[in-house]
LOLOBA-559222 format. One record per residue (C-alpha): residue in one letter; x, y, z. Coordinates in steps of 0.05 Angstrom, whole numbers, always signed. Layout:
N
{type A px X py Y pz Z}
...
! end
This chain:
95
{type M px -4 py +3 pz +0}
{type S px +65 py +48 pz +15}
{type S px +82 py +34 pz -51}
{type S px +22 py +63 pz -86}
{type R px +19 py +120 pz -44}
{type E px +94 py +135 pz -53}
{type R px +81 py +133 pz -129}
{type A px +18 py +177 pz -130}
{type E px +63 py +228 pz -83}
{type H px +120 py +219 pz -137}
{type K px +71 py +225 pz -205}
{type A px +46 py +290 pz -162}
{type E px +108 py +318 pz -149}
{type L px +122 py +309 pz -224}
{type L px +65 py +341 pz -247}
{type R px +80 py +398 pz -203}
{type L px +145 py +406 pz -237}
{type V px +117 py +392 pz -303}
{type Q px +64 py +449 pz -294}
{type Q px +125 py +500 pz -268}
{type Q px +172 py +485 pz -322}
{type R px +103 py +504 pz -372}
{type L px +91 py +570 pz -335}
{type D px +165 py +583 pz -335}
{type L px +165 py +568 pz -409}
{type S px +107 py +612 pz -431}
{type A px +147 py +675 pz -395}
{type E px +209 py +662 pz -424}
{type K px +167 py +655 pz -493}
{type K px +142 py +730 pz -485}
{type L px +214 py +754 pz -467}
{type F px +234 py +716 pz -525}
{type L px +179 py +752 pz -574}
{type E px +193 py +825 pz -543}
{type A px +264 py +819 pz -553}
{type T px +266 py +791 pz -620}
{type A px +204 py +837 pz -650}
{type R px +245 py +875 pz -689}
{type Y px +283 py +828 pz -731}
{type D px +208 py +801 pz -741}
{type R px +185 py +866 pz -771}
{type G px +251 py +874 pz -804}
{type W px +242 py +801 pz -842}
{type L px +165 py +821 pz -855}
{type K px +185 py +883 pz -880}
{type L px +228 py +841 pz -935}
{type V px +184 py +796 pz -948}
{type S px +133 py +840 pz -963}
{type L px +176 py +883 pz -1017}
{type R px +196 py +814 pz -1046}
{type R px +142 py +820 pz -1113}
{type F px +174 py +892 pz -1127}
{type A px +241 py +853 pz -1127}
{type V px +219 py +808 pz -1177}
{type V px +188 py +860 pz -1221}
{type G px +265 py +905 pz -1208}
{type S px +299 py +849 pz -1223}
{type G px +266 py +835 pz -1294}
{type L px +265 py +907 pz -1316}
{type M px +339 py +915 pz -1298}
{type A px +354 py +845 pz -1340}
{type I px +315 py +883 pz -1399}
{type W px +350 py +950 pz -1386}
{type S px +417 py +914 pz -1377}
{type V px +407 py +876 pz -1451}
{type R px +395 py +944 pz -1477}
{type H px +450 py +983 pz -1443}
{type P px +508 py +932 pz -1427}
{type R px +563 py +988 pz -1426}
{type R px +520 py +1023 pz -1369}
{type I px +518 py +963 pz -1328}
{type T px +588 py +947 pz -1340}
{type R px +599 py +1021 pz -1319}
{type W px +570 py +1012 pz -1250}
{type A px +589 py +953 pz -1236}
{type K px +661 py +977 pz -1230}
{type R px +641 py +1039 pz -1198}
{type G px +608 py +985 pz -1145}
{type L px +670 py +950 pz -1142}
{type G px +706 py +1009 pz -1132}
{type L px +667 py +1034 pz -1076}
{type W px +670 py +967 pz -1040}
{type S px +738 py +964 pz -1043}
{type T px +745 py +1033 pz -1018}
{type W px +700 py +1011 pz -958}
{type R px +736 py +956 pz -942}
{type V px +809 py +995 pz -943}
{type V px +778 py +1047 pz -895}
{type R px +745 py +1000 pz -853}
{type N px +811 py +962 pz -843}
{type Y px +850 py +1027 pz -829}
{type L px +793 py +1045 pz -782}
{type P px +817 py +1028 pz -699}
{type N px +778 py +971 pz -674}
{type R px +725 py +985 pz -619}
! end
């Protein structure tokens, strides 16, 4: 008889432990969602702009076929700016 009572007590203790863990998890979930809300909003904004990116890339592809020298010129400028930024970043003191 004592064995079944010990089991019942052990089971009740485990159920209390599980309930406390659920409460802790719920509280941590709220904190996590508050901490990551900024990133979630940014991601949703990026996803909402996807259709414009698709249309824009199609227009850019058509334009680049018609004006290949302009694309080459802008690619060189972009590469030059990127290289300049890398040099400046490497010479800035580390924080």
